N, C-alpha and C positions, 0 to 999 in steps of 0.2 A: 466045239471050239467057240468060245464066246467072242463077240465082236466088241472091240473097244469103243466105248461111248466117246463122242467128241468132248473135248475139254471145255469148261465153262468160259464164257467170254471175259477177257481181262479189260482193265481200264484203258490199255492201249488200243484194244479192239474197239472199245466204245468211242475213243477219240477218233479212230480211223473212220468209224461209221458216221461220226458227226461231221468229219471233213467231207465225206461223200454227200451228206445231206446239205450242208451250208456252203461247201466249197472251201478251198484252202484259204481264200481271202476273207472269209466271213469271220465275225467276232466270236470269241469263245468266252470263258469265264472272265468277269471284269469288264464286260461290254454291254451295251444296250442292244436288246433284241426285240423283235416284234412277236406278239402273241395274240390269242383270241380268247375272249371271255366265254367259258363254256358253261359256267354255272355261278349263281349268287347264293351263298350259304351264310345266312345271318348278316354279319358285317364284313364278310370276306368274299373276295372274288376269286374263283378258280380259273386259272389262265393256262391255256395250252400253248407252250412255246415251241412245239414240234418235237421230233425224236421220241414221240410217244411219252413225252415228259410234261408234267403239269406242276404249277406252283400256286401258292396262295399269296394274295396281297390284300391288306386291309383297305376297305372302301375309302376311309378318310384320307388315304394317301392320294387318291384320285381327285378328291373334292378340293384339295389345295386350301385347307382351312375354311371350307364352306363357300369358296368363291366359284368353284367349278361343279358341274353336275356329275353324279356318279355314273359309271359306265353300265351298260346293260348287256344281257347275254347276246353273244354274237359280235359285239364291238371289238374292233382291233385296237390294241394298245401297245405302247412301248414300255418295256420294263428293263431293269438292270439285272443281269445274271451274275449272281455272286458265286454260286456253286451249281453244278449240273444236277447233283443228287445229294440229299442229306440222308440221315439215318432212317427216315420214313420213306425214302425212295422218291421224294419230291424235289423239284428244282427250288433253290433258294433265290427268290427274285424280289425286287423292290421298285415301286413306282417313284418314291421320293428320290432314291439315288439316281434313277434314270433322268428325272427332271433336273437334279443337281448337276449331272454330267452335261446335260444340254445347256443349262444355264452358265456353267463355268466357261464353256466355249464362247457363248455370246458375250459374257461379261468381260473376258479377256480381250475380245475384239473391241468392245466399247471402251475399255480402259486404255488400250493403245491409241485409239482415236480421240480420247478425251470427251466421249459422248456421255450424256446423262442416261441413267437407267431407272426403271420404275420398280418400286418396292413397297412393302407394307411393314410398318412398325407393329410387331405383334407381342413383344414381351419387354419387360424391364429387368436389367441385370445391374450388377455393381459397376458404377462408373458410366452407365449409359443404357442403350437399348439394343435389342436384336431386330434385324430387318430381314424379311423374306424377299429375296430377289428372284422370284419365280423358281423356287426350289433351293437356291443357294442362300445360306444364312450369313448375314454380314453384321458387323458391330458398328453401332452409331454412338460415338462418344457424346456425353451430355453437352459438352461445349460446342458440338457441331449440330445441335438440334435447331437453333434459331440464332438470329443476329443478336438478340437480347435474351437474357436468361428467361426461361419459361418455367413458371411455377406449376402449371397444370398441363400435363401432356395428354390427358384423356382424349381431347378432341382430335389429336393427331394419330391415335392408335387405330389400326385396322382400316386405314384409308390409303388407297393407292396414291402415291406421289413420287415426284422425281428426286433422285439422289445423284451425287457425284462420287465416283470411286476415288478414294485417296491412296489406297495401297492394296495390293493383292499378293498372296503367297500360296500358290496351289499345293505345294508340297506340304505345307503346314495346314492348309485349308482355311487360311485367314483372309478376310476381306474387311476393310474399314471404309465406311462411306460418310458423306456429309450432306446434310440438308441445308446447312447455313451457307455453304458455297453457292448453292443454287439460288438461294434467296438474295445473296449479295450480288450475284451476277444479274439477276432479274431487276434488283433495285438500281444497280448501276445503269442498266439500259433505260430504266424509267427516269432516273435522275438526269441522264444525258438528254433525253427527249424533253423533260421539263425545263432544264437549264437553257436549252436551245430556244425556247419560247419566251425567256425572260430577258430583260434589258436593264442596264444601269439607269437609275432615275425613275424607273417604273414604280407606281404606287399600287400595292397589292394587299389583299386581305389575308390574314393568317390567324392561326390559333396557337396560343402559348402552350408548348408541349412540355418543356422542362425549364427549371429555374436554378441557376448557380449563383455563386458569390459575384462572378464577373459579368453576368448577363442572363439572357433568356434565349432558349431555342424556340423558334416559331415555325410551325408546320405550314408550308406554303402550298400544300396539296400534293404530297408525295415526296417532297424534299424539304429539309430543314435549313433555316437561315439563322445566323447568330445576331441577336440584338444586344450589343454591348451596353453595359450599365451607363457608360458616358454618352450613349446616343439615345437614351430613353427620354430625357428631358434636358432643357437648357439649364435648369437649376441643378444643384448637387443632389444626387441620389446615392445614399450610402449603401443601400441594398435593393435589388430589383423588386423584392416583395413589397416595398413601400408603394409601388405603383401597379405591379402586375400580379396575376394569380394564374395558376395552371388551369387551362381550359378557356381562358379569356380570349375573346375575339379582338384582334387589333388590326389597325391599318398602318402599314409600314411602307417606307420607301427603300428601294434597293440601292445601296450605296456602292457596292462593288461585287463583281462576279469573277471568280477564278475558274475558268473553263477547264483547266487541267485537273484540279482537285475537287471541283464542283462545290467549292465553299462560297457561301453567299453572306455578305455583310449587310445588315439592315439598320434602319434608323427611324425613330419616331419623332424626335425633335426637329428633324429636317422638314417635317410637314408644317411647322410653325415658323413664324418670322423670327429671325435672329435678333435677340434683344441687344446684342452688342453693336448693331448697326447704328451709326450716329451717336455713339456713346458719349463723345466729347460735348455734345450739345445738351446732354441731360446731367452730366456730372462735371462741374468745374472745380479746378484746384482751389482749395481754401473753403469750399462749401461744407457746411456742417449738416448732417442728417442722421437719422436713426436707422438701425438695422438689427437683425437677429443673428446671434452667434450660431453657426451650423456645425462647425468642426474646430477642434483644438489640437494643435500639434506642438512639437518641441520648439519650433521656430516661430510660432505665432498662432493667430486664430482667424478663421474665415467668417466673414459677416455677410449675410444675404441682404442686399439693399432692395432688391425686387426679384420676382421669380426669374431665375436664369442669370442673374447678375450677382456675383460675389466679389468682395474685396478682401485683401489680406492686411491684418494689423500685425506688423512684425513685432517680435517681442521687445525690440528696442524702442518701439513707439507706444508701449502700453502704459508705462508709469514713469514719472519724473524721478522718483527716488528708489523704486524697487529694481535693482539691477541683478542680473543672473538668477532670476526667479522664473520657474515654469509658468507659462501663461495660464494654466489651469488654476493657479493660486490667486490669480487676479480677476479672471472672469470665468463664467461657466457656460456650458452648452445650452442653447435656447434662451439665453439671457438677452434682453433688449438693451442695446448700448447706443450712445451718441458718439459719432465719429466725425473726423474731418478728412476730406479728400486731399491726399498729398500728391498723388501722381496718377495719370490715366494713360495707359498704353493700349490703344485699340488693336494694334497689329499683334501684340502678344496676348491680348485679351486679359489684361491685368489692371487692377485698380489697387493702389497702395493707400491704406487708411492709417489714421493716427487716432489713438484713444486719449493720450495724455494732452494733446493739443486742445481738447475741449475743456480741460481743467486749467486753473490758474497755475502758472509757473511758480513753484514754491520758493525759488530763489528771488523772483521778482517780488513776491509777497513779503519775503523776509527783509529784502532791502528797503521796501517801503515802510515796514514796521520798525526796523532796526537800522537806521542809517549809520554810516561810519562814525565811530565814537561812542555808540550806544553800549551799555553794559548788559550782557546776557548771562543766563545761568543754564547749565546743562550737565548731563552725566557723561563721564568719560566712557566712550564706547570701545576705544581701542588704543593701545600704546604701540608705536612703531619706532624704528631707529631714527626717524626724523621728526617726531613730535607726537602730539595727542590729538585724537579725533573726539569731538564733543557733540553729543546729540542735542539738536536745537528745535525750536518750534517749527511746525510745518514738516516734520519728519525729514529734515535736512541735517547734514553734518557740517561742522566747522573744524578747522585744523589750527592748532597752536604749534607753531614751529619751535624747535629746540631753542632758537635764539630769542624767542619771545616768552620764555618761561620765567626768567629771573634776571634782575639787573646785575647782581653780584656773583651768582654761581654760574659755572659752565652748564650748558644745556644738558649734556650727558649726565651731569650730577643732579641737576634740578629735577629731571624727569623721574628720578627714583623716589621723589616725594609723593608721586601720584600712583594710583592703582585703578584698575577697571572698576567702574561702578561709583567712583567718587563724584560728588556734586561739586562743581567748580563754577566760579564767576570769571568772566573774561570780557575784554573790550573788543568790539567789532573794528577791525582794521581796514578790511576791503571785501567787497562782494563782486565776483566776476561772473556775470550772468551768462556769458558765452561759454565759459569753461565750467560753469556750475560749481564754483569754489567760493568758500567763505574763509577769509583769513582772520584769526582771532589772536589776541595777546593777553596773557595773564600779568606779565610784569608791568604792562601799561596801566594797570589799575593803581599802581603806586608811581610817585614821581621819580624821574631819573635823578639819582643822587649826584650825577655829574652835570646836571643842567643848572643854569644860572637861576637865582631866585630874586624876587623883588621883596620889598619890605613886608608885603602881605602873604608871602610864601608862594606866589604864582611864578611860573617860569618867566624869566625876564628876557627881553631882547638881548642879543649879544652885546657885551660890554657893560650892561647894567646889572650890578650886584653879582658879577661873575667872579667865581673863585679862580685864583691863578697863583702861579708861583710867586712867593713873597708876601702873599696875603697873611694878615694876622687873624687867627681864628681862636674861638674859645672851644675847648674840648672837655668832654665829660669822661672820666675814667670809668670804664666798664669792666676791666679785668686787670689785676696786678699779677705779673709773671716775673720770674727770675731774670729774664732777658730784657724786660721793659714793661711798657704799659699798652694795653689795648684801649683805644679811645674812640669816641664818636664825636664828629665835628658838629657843633651846635648849628641848628638851622638847616640841616641837611640829613640825608640818610647815609652819608659816607662814614666809613670807619677806617682807622689807620692804626699802625703800630709804631710807638716811639721806642726806639732802641735805648738800652741802658746808657750808652755813650752820648745820647741826645737828650737826656733828662735834665742836664744842668751844665753850666759853663765850668764850674769848679768840679774837679774829679771827686772831691769828698762828698758832693751832693748828688752824685749820680747813683743814688740808691732807690730802687723801685719801692721798697717797703715804707719810704717816707710819704708815699701817696696812698690814698684809700679809694675804694669804689664809690662812685657818685661825686667825687671831688671834681671841681671844675678848674682847669688850668688853661693859660694862654700859651699858644705856640705859633710858630711861623711855618707856612706851607713851603717845603723845600722841593717838592716834585708834584706836578699836576699834569698828567697825561690823559686827556679826555678820550683819545682814540684807544689807548691801551687800558683805559679805565683804572689808572693807578694814581694814588695820592700818598704823599709822605709829609709828616709834620715833625717839627723839632722845637723843644723848649730852649735848648742850647742856642740854636740859631736866632731865636727871638731875643734872648738875653744879649748876645753879641751885637745884634743890630741895634738894640736899644742903647747899649753902651756907646756904640759908635755915634749914634744920633745925639746922645746926651753930651758927649765931648764936643760935638760940633756946635751945639746950642749954648751950653752953659760954661764953656771954657775948656782949658787943657791943663795938663799937669804943669806946664811951664808957667802958668798964670799964678801959681801958688795955691790953688784949690786942690783939695785931695779928691781922689776918684770917688770915695764914699760920698763926699759932699755933692759932687756933680750928679751921681746916680740918684742920690736922695732927692735932689731938686727935680730931676727928670721924672721920677716915680710920682712925686706929688703932683706934677703938672698932668701926668697921664690919668691919675685917679680923679683929679678935678674935672678933666675932660669927660671921663666916663660918667661922673655924677651929673654933669650938665645934660 
């Protein structure tokens, strides 16, 4: 009878045996266990972890990327037990995973407390770098490497340095760290210490670190201060590079310190005397001097009178005649100009200057050259609803009002005879220097047809040679019409129309065709309105007046003389008087 052989040990039997060896509370697979190096074979270490089980671990896992020494035979080490036995009957163990497990525990504690951890940047990956945190691998984003962008990270590789853990996820095995946070914290502590030793008003040496459009950043030995462009010099500085360059050593005064933000405002001009002190004693109103144009704007131009002192020429004070013109069309940058001081305000640090005041007022020059009554010639620059603007000498304009265009035509009608660009002559009526206006008249070049004339043709005082209602005048026929005659009164520029009914006393003679152009006839003024500028003449009225006068002088019908005899005698007397 054969004896049954005992059955082969099962996995459960092995687990029970492991429990007996390590105890129920000891770690199994997935835990860190202790072992002893029993042999070194090439680049592998043979490690006995007990239970008559051995495993192999590459020596490089112990050296920690060359930073630690390799173990020797007999050394006790800790490894991570993945499986108790593989296909070769060996335990699957790892020193890297053991170190990683140890590190995760330490890192989680540091993360919870906000403590820094030490690590080594050992590789570059997309978007950043990998960092060895004593076995645990973390990701360092490129933006978290330094405070400022780093072009060359080679000096930072494989160098132990502190990091701050930003995020941890053990389930996914993710760790994100930052080197920048550590640097900022360190710099903040350093800045706080430096700022504590600085005081407003203190003069300190610095180095220009960076230059912008609005100023320069100056390194004061671990902390930067801003030197604004307006505090570089008392004079105008358009850009800091006109005075400063990167790396230049400068002496500055601390203007203001913000202890909360650690912002420091600096000044260079404050080390020099303020040129605006006692400014009124150096620049008096009305004083004329020369300066250099430093800047041109839409509203005027700035002129440097001395280093640190600028005045403004407002656009309205640039030219007597050029209105609504950009200052850049009158003067240019860097041009030397003569100006006059108009106003000095030391409180507001402003000096108002005038450019046109150094030049002769063109209206004054015009009035001196062309007093009232002078005849001038110019080009029609513009036509408006109220008159003509004429370009005159000295680049000034004069205006002819509608009422001064023509004696006989309405202004609205007379202005249609002119167009822009026409050359015209006019008489100077008035020059208003204060309002910069010149009044001209075109009709004044001819005499007023309604004005009284002397025997020489000059305008006579009132009452002398004056035309009036009842005056007998000689008229020249200038046009024959069906309704009457258009005539011109001799010795004047007046024209009048004699209606058909006013051509003769007798109805049979009231025929316009019996007159011809150029013929001279005598007539009597029946209407003369100087204000309304109206005149009316009548041959009929003259004949009736002469008849009445003849009867009074040479007899009446009752005396036995016929009317023809009486009129004949009167006409002879009149002709004789004319001949004399």
